[in-house]
C-alpha positions in Angstrom: -5.3 39.1 28.5 -2.9 36.1 28.9 -3.1 35.3 25.2 -2.0 38.8 24.1 0.8 38.9 26.7 2.1 35.5 25.4 2.1 36.8 21.8 3.8 40.1 22.7 6.5 38.2 24.7 7.0 35.7 21.9 7.5 38.4 19.4 10.1 40.1 21.6 12.0 36.8 22.0 12.3 35.7 18.4 15.8 34.3 18.2 17.8 36.2 15.7 21.3 37.6 15.7 20.9 41.2 14.8 18.8 43.6 16.8 17.8 45.5 13.7 16.3 42.4 12.2 14.5 41.8 15.5 12.8 45.2 15.2 11.7 44.5 11.7 10.1 41.2 12.7 8.3 42.7 15.7 7.0 45.6 13.6 6.0 43.5 10.7 4.1 41.0 12.8 2.2 43.8 14.5 1.0 45.2 11.2 0.6 41.9 9.3 3.5 42.2 6.8 5.1 38.8 6.1 8.7 38.2 6.9 11.0 35.3 6.0 13.2 34.8 9.0 11.4 31.8 10.5 13.5 28.8 11.1 14.9 27.9 7.7 14.9 24.2 8.3 11.2 24.1 9.4 9.4 21.9 8.6 11.7 19.0 8.1 9.3 16.2 8.9 5.5 15.6 8.6 3.1 17.9 10.5 0.1 16.6 12.4 -3.2 18.4 12.6 -5.1 17.0 15.5 -8.9 17.5 15.1 -10.7 17.2 18.4 -13.8 15.8 16.8 -14.8 12.8 14.8 -14.4 12.6 11.0 -17.0 14.2 8.8 -17.8 17.3 10.9 -17.1 20.9 10.0 -13.7 21.2 11.8 -12.6 17.9 10.1 -13.7 19.1 6.7 -11.8 22.4 7.0 -8.7 20.6 8.4 -8.5 18.3 5.4 -8.9 21.1 3.0 -6.1 23.1 4.7 -3.8 20.1 5.1 -3.8 19.3 1.4 -2.9 22.9 0.5 -0.3 23.3 3.2 1.5 20.2 2.2 2.3 21.9 -1.1 3.1 25.3 0.4 5.4 23.9 3.2 6.9 21.2 1.0 6.1 18.7 3.7 3.3 16.3 4.5 0.5 17.7 6.6 -1.9 15.0 7.8 -5.1 15.0 9.9 -5.5 12.8 13.0 -8.9 12.7 14.7 -9.0 12.5 18.5 -12.7 13.0 19.5 -14.4 12.7 22.9 -15.5 14.6 26.0 -16.7 17.5 23.9 -13.3 18.0 22.3 -11.4 17.9 25.5 -9.5 14.6 24.7 -7.9 15.9 21.6 -7.2 19.3 23.2 -5.5 17.7 26.2 -3.4 15.6 23.8 -2.1 18.6 21.9 -1.5 20.6 25.2 0.8 17.8 26.3 2.6 17.4 22.9 6.1 18.6 22.3 6.1 22.3 21.4 8.2 21.8 18.3 5.8 22.9 15.6 4.9 19.4 14.4 1.6 19.1 16.3 -1.3 21.6 16.0 -4.8 21.6 17.3 -7.7 22.3 15.0 -10.9 23.0 17.0 -14.0 25.1 17.4 -15.3 27.5 20.1 -15.7 24.4 22.3 -12.0 25.0 23.0 -13.1 28.1 25.0 -16.4 26.8 26.4 -15.2 23.4 27.8 -13.1 24.8 30.7 -15.9 27.2 31.6 -18.5 24.4 31.8 -16.3 21.4 32.9 -13.9 23.2 35.1 -10.7 21.3 36.0 -12.0 18.2 34.3 -11.4 19.8 30.9 -7.7 19.4 31.7 -6.5 22.7 30.1 -6.9 26.4 29.9 -6.9 28.1 26.5 -4.7 31.0 27.4 -2.4 29.0 29.7 -1.7 26.0 27.5 -1.9 27.2 23.9 -0.6 29.8 21.5 -3.1 31.0 18.9 -2.0 30.5 15.3 -4.9 31.4 13.0 -8.6 31.3 12.4 -8.7 30.2 8.7 -12.5 30.0 8.4 -15.8 30.4 10.2 -19.3 29.1 9.6 -22.8 29.9 10.7 -24.6 27.6 13.1 -27.8 25.9 11.9 -30.9 24.2 13.3 -31.4 21.2 11.1 -34.4 18.8 11.3 -35.2 15.5 9.8 -37.6 15.9 6.9 -40.1 13.5 8.3 -41.1 15.8 11.2 -42.4 18.4 8.8 -41.2 21.6 10.3 -40.1 24.3 7.8 -39.2 27.1 10.2 -38.7 27.8 13.9 -42.4 28.6 14.6 -43.4 25.2 13.3 -40.7 23.4 15.2 -41.7 25.3 18.4 -45.3 24.1 18.0 -44.1 20.5 17.5 -41.8 20.7 20.5 -44.7 21.9 22.7 -46.8 18.8 21.8 -44.3 16.0 21.7 -41.1 15.1 23.6 -38.2 15.7 21.3 -34.4 15.6 21.4 -31.5 17.4 19.6 -28.0 16.3 18.7 -24.8 18.3 19.0 -21.1 17.7 18.8 -20.9 17.2 22.6 -21.8 18.4 26.0 -21.1 22.1 26.7 -20.4 22.9 23.1 -21.6 26.3 21.8 -24.4 24.7 19.8 -25.5 22.8 22.9 -25.6 26.1 24.9 -27.3 28.1 22.1 -30.0 25.5 21.4 -30.6 24.6 25.0 -31.2 28.3 25.6 -33.6 28.5 22.6 -35.6 25.4 23.6 -35.7 25.5 27.3 -35.5 29.2 28.1 -37.1 31.0 25.1 -39.6 28.2 24.2 -40.1 26.6 27.7 -40.0 23.2 25.9 -38.6 20.0 27.1 -36.2 19.1 24.4 -33.5 16.6 25.5 -29.9 17.1 24.5 -28.1 14.1 23.0 -24.3 14.6 22.8 -22.1 13.0 20.1 -18.4 12.9 19.4 -18.4 15.6 16.8 -20.8 17.4 14.5 -20.4 14.7 11.8 -22.0 11.9 13.8 -24.6 14.3 15.3 -25.7 15.4 11.8 -25.9 11.7 10.6 -28.1 11.0 13.7 -30.6 13.6 12.5 -30.4 12.5 8.9 -31.2 8.9 9.9 -33.9 9.9 12.3 -32.1 8.8 15.5 -32.7 12.3 16.8 -35.1 14.7 15.0 -33.0 17.8 15.4 -29.3 18.7 14.9 -27.7 21.9 16.2 -24.3 22.8 14.8 -22.2 24.0 11.9 -23.9 23.7 8.5 -20.9 22.0 6.8 -22.0 19.0 5.0 -25.7 19.7 5.4 -26.4 20.8 1.7 -25.9 17.2 0.3 -28.6 15.9 2.6 -30.9 18.8 1.8 -30.6 18.0 -1.9 -31.5 14.4 -1.1 -34.6 15.5 0.7 -33.5 14.0 4.0 -33.3 17.2 6.2 -34.4 20.8 6.3 -32.6 23.7 7.7 -35.1 25.8 9.8 -32.6 28.5 10.9 -29.1 29.7 10.3 -27.1 32.2 12.4 -25.7 34.2 9.5 -26.7 37.8 8.9 -28.4 36.8 5.6 -29.5 33.6 3.9 -26.8 31.4 2.6 -26.4 31.2 -1.2 -26.3 27.4 -1.0 -29.4 27.3 1.2 -31.7 30.1 -0.1 -34.8 28.5 1.5 -33.2 28.4 5.0 -34.3 31.4 7.0 -32.0 33.2 9.4 -32.7 33.4 13.2 -33.0 37.1 12.9 -35.8 37.1 10.3 -37.7 34.7 12.6 -37.6 37.0 15.6 -34.3 35.8 17.2 -31.8 38.5 16.4 -29.8 37.7 19.5 -28.7 34.3 18.1 -25.9 35.0 15.7 -23.1 32.7 16.9 -20.6 31.7 14.3 -18.5 28.6 14.7 -14.9 29.3 13.7 -12.2 26.8 12.9 -9.1 27.7 15.0 -5.5 26.5 14.7 -3.5 26.4 18.0 0.0 25.3 19.0 1.3 24.1 22.4 2.2 27.1 24.5 6.0 26.9 24.3 6.1 26.5 20.5 8.8 28.9 19.1 7.2 32.1 17.9 8.9 32.1 14.6 7.4 28.7 13.8 3.9 29.9 14.9 4.4 32.9 12.5 5.5 30.7 9.7 2.4 28.4 10.0 0.2 31.5 10.3 1.6 32.9 7.0 1.3 29.5 5.3 -2.4 29.3 6.3 -3.0 32.8 5.1 -1.4 31.8 1.7 -3.5 28.7 1.5 -6.9 30.3 2.1 -6.1 32.9 -0.6 -5.8 30.2 -3.3 -8.7 29.6 -5.6 -8.7 25.9 -4.9 -9.1 26.3 -1.1 -11.6 29.1 -1.4 -13.7 27.0 -3.7 -13.7 24.0 -1.4 -14.5 26.2 1.6 -17.3 27.9 -0.3 -18.8 24.6 -1.3 -19.0 23.7 2.4 -20.5 27.1 3.5 -17.3 28.4 5.2 -16.3 32.0 5.2 -12.6 32.6 5.0 -11.1 34.7 7.8 -7.3 34.5 8.3 -5.3 37.4 9.8 -2.1 37.8 11.8 -1.3 35.9 15.0 -2.0 39.1 17.0 -5.4 39.5 15.3 -6.2 35.8 16.1 -5.2 36.3 19.7 -7.5 39.4 20.0 -10.4 37.5 18.5 -9.9 34.5 20.9 -9.5 36.8 23.9 -12.8 38.6 23.0 -14.6 35.2 22.6 -13.3 34.1 26.0 -14.9 37.2 27.6 -18.1 36.7 25.7 -18.5 33.0 26.4 -17.5 33.4 30.0 -20.5 35.8 30.4 -22.8 33.4 28.5 -21.9 30.4 30.6 -22.2 32.4 33.8 -25.7 33.6 32.8 -26.6 30.0 31.9 -25.5 28.6 35.2 -27.4 31.4 37.0 -30.6 30.5 35.2 -30.1 26.8 35.9 -29.6 27.3 39.6 -32.8 29.2 40.1 
């Protein structure tokens, strides 16, 4: 519960002069009502969004959509800087060690939670020790995408191919949620030998499948539609509850007999742990404002994102729940592997 304790403590320590105003801020933050007491001079210089993946992937796409809108809302430049590698750990470590002044934020995926569970101390950070949750602006279903040339139109056909030929699948990196999910599908449920090929982000991993370097891509579906229209790939499964409007021919995992696979891949915004709470709240509110604009909603929709938002407290609760869920998943995965 470290995340929630950090949020509660931060709310209680907002630096203001009058105790009555302090009560208003604490109360309003708990119930999600905006307030305008955040540091009046913030921001007074450009803000950096560090994306822990290579350009072109789902997190990068969402970050650039947000950055453009936030630059107008905050009246200050918000720019994206990609720092991929080690399954997103390099960029994450960088932000963890950055000054907690509100000018450097991490934009990442559930890999943020999974890496310390699979990599241990090598990950170089702990989510609830080194970061403050800011917002989850959007989420997106995971998909299994195949190169058109292999001929599979659904999971049953892909399973049959995997049982006959040695195949490989690309993801955004070792230990990422799509890596765990698809490895479980292929090796545990199908008993097939499908080799994992890690890349430095979902963008390069998707391009590998498009170009035939690997026949399968497992990851967020952002950017996939354009290649579907070009006839280069086919989506054989998505983790959403129902078929996506942009991909009506892509069946869900559930309708193909895998209702347990329903992982969504959120885009999360995090700040270094000692970032002043009022700055965190101001960024949270700016993001909430951004994702409510038609321009941002249209761009997110075009890339198959679902807007989320919510208060800092709600974000912390979501992350805390995901930490518990992924801890259980990784523990079960390690148990199966050791047998």
